[in-house]
Backbone as CSV, one residue per row, in Angstrom:
resi,resn,N_x,N_y,N_z,CA_x,CA_y,CA_z,C_x,C_y,C_z
1,MET,38.171,74.201,19.316,38.108,74.547,20.725,39.247,73.869,21.473
2,THR,39.588,74.406,22.619,40.666,73.819,23.405,40.125,72.687,24.249
3,ASP,41.050,71.911,24.837,40.640,70.785,25.675,39.883,71.247,26.912
4,ALA,40.150,72.463,27.395,39.479,72.958,28.591,38.009,73.241,28.313
5,THR,37.645,73.500,27.047,36.261,73.835,26.742,35.460,72.662,26.195
6,THR,36.072,71.506,26.012,35.315,70.312,25.631,35.117,69.450,26.870
7,CYS,33.968,68.856,26.968,33.636,68.055,28.145,34.505,66.794,28.186
8,PRO,35.204,66.524,29.304,36.025,65.319,29.383,35.208,64.032,29.491
9,GLN,33.916,64.166,29.793,33.089,62.983,29.958,32.381,62.582,28.662
10,CYS,31.701,63.546,28.021,30.949,63.217,26.805,31.548,63.864,25.556
11,HIS,32.603,64.642,25.706,33.333,65.299,24.621,32.474,66.295,23.850
12,SER,31.488,66.872,24.512,30.664,67.897,23.900,31.459,69.190,23.781
13,GLU,31.227,69.926,22.697,31.912,71.205,22.496,31.064,72.378,22.968
14,HIS,29.954,72.117,23.642,29.046,73.175,24.064,29.219,73.560,25.529
15,ALA,30.356,73.271,26.110,30.606,73.582,27.517,30.772,75.096,27.695
16,TYR,30.407,75.575,28.860,30.555,76.997,29.161,31.161,77.150,30.544
17,GLN,31.748,78.324,30.779,32.410,78.577,32.054,31.441,79.263,33.005
18,ASP,31.381,78.751,34.239,30.530,79.312,35.282,31.406,79.569,36.494
19,GLY,31.929,80.777,36.597,32.861,81.089,37.681,34.188,80.395,37.416
20,ALA,34.640,79.580,38.372,35.911,78.869,38.227,35.728,77.502,37.579
21,LEU,34.487,77.086,37.357,34.214,75.754,36.804,33.721,75.831,35.370
22,TRP,33.951,74.745,34.637,33.363,74.552,33.323,32.167,73.624,33.497
23,VAL,31.089,73.856,32.759,29.863,73.070,32.877,29.463,72.574,31.491
24,CYS,29.075,71.301,31.419,28.582,70.726,30.175,27.047,70.708,30.233
25,PRO,26.378,71.387,29.319,24.905,71.399,29.359,24.281,70.083,28.903
26,GLU,25.039,69.252,28.205,24.476,68.001,27.695,24.457,66.891,28.736
27,CYS,25.569,66.746,29.504,25.604,65.655,30.484,25.618,66.169,31.932
28,GLY,25.804,67.471,32.126,25.770,68.043,33.472,27.083,67.924,34.222
29,HIS,28.125,67.470,33.569,29.432,67.303,34.226,30.061,68.669,34.470
30,GLU,30.680,68.843,35.650,31.379,70.078,35.995,32.836,69.763,36.262
31,TRP,33.753,70.625,35.824,35.185,70.437,36.051,35.874,71.779,36.018
32,SER,37.065,71.828,36.594,37.871,73.041,36.508,38.785,72.898,35.308
33,GLY,39.222,73.997,34.738,40.103,73.959,33.576,41.419,73.286,33.914
34,ASP,41.904,73.447,35.158,43.149,72.822,35.586,42.972,71.319,35.739
35,ALA,41.812,70.856,36.137,41.577,69.422,36.348,41.641,68.654,35.035
36,ALA,41.227,69.275,33.948,41.264,68.602,32.646,42.701,68.356,32.213
37,SER,43.558,69.332,32.408,44.957,69.136,32.015,45.662,68.194,32.983
38,ALA,45.288,68.218,34.261,45.882,67.304,35.235,45.440,65.872,34.968
39,ALA,44.209,65.675,34.547,43.715,64.328,34.242,44.421,63.764,33.016
40,ALA,44.701,64.603,32.044,45.406,64.137,30.856,46.840,63.756,31.205
41,ALA,47.490,64.511,32.079,48.856,64.185,32.488,48.879,62.956,33.384
42,ASP,47.800,62.733,34.130,47.735,61.609,35.054,47.348,60.313,34.335
43,ASP,46.907,60.416,33.084,46.444,59.255,32.329,47.603,58.599,31.573
44,ASP,48.738,58.470,32.230,49.899,57.858,31.590,49.823,56.341,31.740
45,ALA,50.901,55.673,31.478,50.915,54.208,31.468,51.182,53.614,32.849
46,SER,50.904,54.357,33.914,51.154,53.823,35.250,50.118,52.751,35.582
47,ILE,50.551,51.780,36.366,49.673,50.691,36.786,49.167,51.013,38.177
48,ARG,47.864,50.933,38.368,47.242,51.310,39.635,46.528,50.121,40.260
49,ASP,46.439,50.134,41.603,45.744,49.062,42.311,44.245,49.344,42.340
50,ALA,43.496,48.542,43.075,42.037,48.683,43.132,41.606,49.999,43.752
51,ASN,42.444,50.605,44.583,42.113,51.878,45.224,42.645,53.077,44.457
52,GLY,43.348,52.857,43.358,43.864,53.956,42.552,45.282,54.369,42.893
53,ASN,45.962,53.659,43.789,47.342,53.985,44.127,48.275,53.470,43.035
54,VAL,49.297,54.250,42.716,50.265,53.849,41.695,51.170,52.767,42.261
55,LEU,51.350,51.685,41.503,52.221,50.585,41.915,53.577,50.719,41.234
56,ALA,54.610,50.194,41.908,55.965,50.215,41.362,56.609,48.854,41.582
57,ASP,57.677,48.568,40.829,58.410,47.321,41.022,58.935,47.242,42.441
58,GLY,58.801,46.058,43.062,59.298,45.849,44.417,58.288,46.151,45.510
59,ASP,57.123,46.676,45.162,56.086,46.954,46.171,55.522,45.652,46.726
60,SER,54.864,45.778,47.871,54.092,44.674,48.442,52.623,44.994,48.272
61,VAL,51.837,43.987,47.912,50.404,44.174,47.726,49.652,43.093,48.482
62,ILE,48.365,43.336,48.707,47.490,42.382,49.374,46.347,42.049,48.423
63,VAL,46.081,40.768,48.227,44.991,40.313,47.370,43.681,40.639,48.076
64,ILE,42.710,41.226,47.366,41.478,41.692,48.017,40.321,40.701,47.930
65,LYS,40.439,39.665,47.104,39.381,38.656,47.032,39.989,37.310,46.682
66,ASP,39.260,36.238,46.945,39.731,34.900,46.593,39.843,34.780,45.072
67,LEU,40.988,34.280,44.606,41.216,34.123,43.174,41.510,32.669,42.854
68,LYS,40.760,32.098,41.929,41.017,30.734,41.497,42.258,30.730,40.616
69,VAL,43.086,29.693,40.766,44.273,29.542,39.944,43.890,28.696,38.743
70,LYS,44.048,29.258,37.555,43.642,28.573,36.331,44.466,27.304,36.137
71,GLY,43.816,26.193,35.864,44.485,24.923,35.623,44.866,24.192,36.891
72,SER,44.348,24.620,38.027,44.689,23.992,39.302,43.474,24.074,40.218
73,SER,43.504,23.297,41.289,42.425,23.380,42.265,42.785,24.350,43.389
74,SER,43.919,25.018,43.280,44.371,25.969,44.303,43.583,27.268,44.229
75,VAL,43.577,27.982,45.360,42.934,29.284,45.446,43.870,30.224,46.189
76,VAL,44.034,31.434,45.670,44.763,32.472,46.388,43.733,33.182,47.238
77,LYS,43.848,33.058,48.544,42.858,33.619,49.466,42.968,35.139,49.543
78,GLY,41.841,35.790,49.734,41.837,37.224,49.967,42.590,37.524,51.246
79,GLY,43.396,38.580,51.249,44.211,38.927,52.406,45.626,38.399,52.318
80,THR,45.932,37.625,51.272,47.286,37.110,51.087,48.211,38.263,50.712
81,LYS,49.325,38.392,51.432,50.284,39.451,51.136,51.314,38.928,50.148
82,VAL,51.537,39.679,49.088,52.491,39.319,48.044,53.597,40.365,48.071
83,ARG,54.836,39.911,48.241,55.975,40.818,48.342,56.755,40.851,47.029
84,ASN,57.426,41.963,46.806,58.365,42.126,45.701,57.726,41.827,44.339
85,ILE,56.692,42.603,43.994,56.024,42.410,42.713,56.866,43.004,41.584
86,ARG,56.628,42.522,40.372,57.261,43.063,39.175,56.145,43.451,38.214
87,LEU,56.189,44.676,37.720,55.171,45.159,36.800,55.563,44.804,35.378
88,GLN,54.558,44.470,34.571,54.796,44.096,33.186,53.646,44.602,32.339
89,GLU,53.924,44.822,31.074,52.882,45.207,30.130,52.225,43.934,29.631
90,ALA,50.906,43.877,29.710,50.197,42.678,29.271,48.891,43.077,28.606
91,SER,48.607,42.473,27.475,47.372,42.788,26.755,46.155,42.138,27.406
92,ASP,46.375,41.085,28.206,45.252,40.402,28.848,44.929,40.953,30.229
93,GLY,45.643,41.988,30.681,45.347,42.612,31.964,46.126,42.073,33.138
94,HIS,46.824,40.967,32.989,47.622,40.399,34.070,48.960,41.131,34.101
95,ASN,48.977,42.318,34.726,50.134,43.192,34.654,51.041,43.148,35.882
96,ILE,50.853,42.177,36.772,51.721,42.006,37.932,52.267,40.584,37.918
97,ALA,53.587,40.455,37.890,54.239,39.149,37.997,54.759,39.027,39.421
98,CYS,54.528,37.870,40.056,54.922,37.711,41.454,55.104,36.232,41.779
99,LYS,55.607,35.984,42.982,55.733,34.629,43.497,54.946,34.578,44.794
100,ILE,53.992,33.653,44.873,53.143,33.520,46.046,53.549,32.254,46.783
101,ASP,53.778,32.379,48.091,54.175,31.231,48.910,53.118,30.138,48.828
102,GLY,53.547,28.921,48.596,52.648,27.778,48.519,52.056,27.552,47.152
103,ILE,52.166,28.521,46.254,51.591,28.378,44.913,52.679,28.497,43.856
104,GLY,53.543,29.499,43.953,54.623,29.688,42.994,54.436,30.928,42.157
105,GLN,55.068,30.933,40.975,55.010,32.067,40.069,53.595,32.263,39.548
106,MET,53.150,33.520,39.525,51.808,33.852,39.043,51.803,35.214,38.415
107,ASN,50.809,35.465,37.600,50.510,36.804,37.105,49.153,37.197,37.668
108,LEU,49.059,38.428,38.167,47.818,38.931,38.756,47.357,40.170,38.012
109,LYS,46.071,40.437,38.095,45.528,41.690,37.586,45.590,42.717,38.710
110,SER,45.956,43.937,38.371,46.098,44.977,39.388,44.758,45.363,40.016
111,GLU,43.654,45.062,39.377,42.350,45.412,39.926,41.959,44.531,41.114
112,PHE,42.697,43.433,41.354,42.388,42.544,42.462,43.367,42.646,43.608
113,VAL,44.187,43.689,43.638,45.150,43.883,44.728,45.070,45.319,45.229
114,ARG,45.553,45.510,46.444,45.723,46.867,46.995,47.111,46.966,47.562
115,LYS,47.637,48.165,47.535,48.998,48.395,48.011,49.055,48.186,49.512
116,ALA,50.082,47.462,49.983,50.224,47.179,51.412,50.911,48.328,52.124
């Protein structure tokens, strides 16, 4: 079967078309055939913030919650604006390299920032 006829949520092959939508009888998920191909193209290696916006090198971000600095008694307060970020590939999830005023060089997880 093609990707449009398999459920993107539970990968069931028993999906059927109902008008313009595809429906999965096993999990109840509904999608359009175009949305499945768009989701696959959108699932690239881009790094996204907590709201789902794509981040790029040189962007400014805002920390959304207080973050403890490992090995120090310092805390990065929520609402801190970080300028000129650099994106990096990291297996531990810390995919943003930046310099924070008063603290110095740090790596942040993209799930704890939003694009400014």
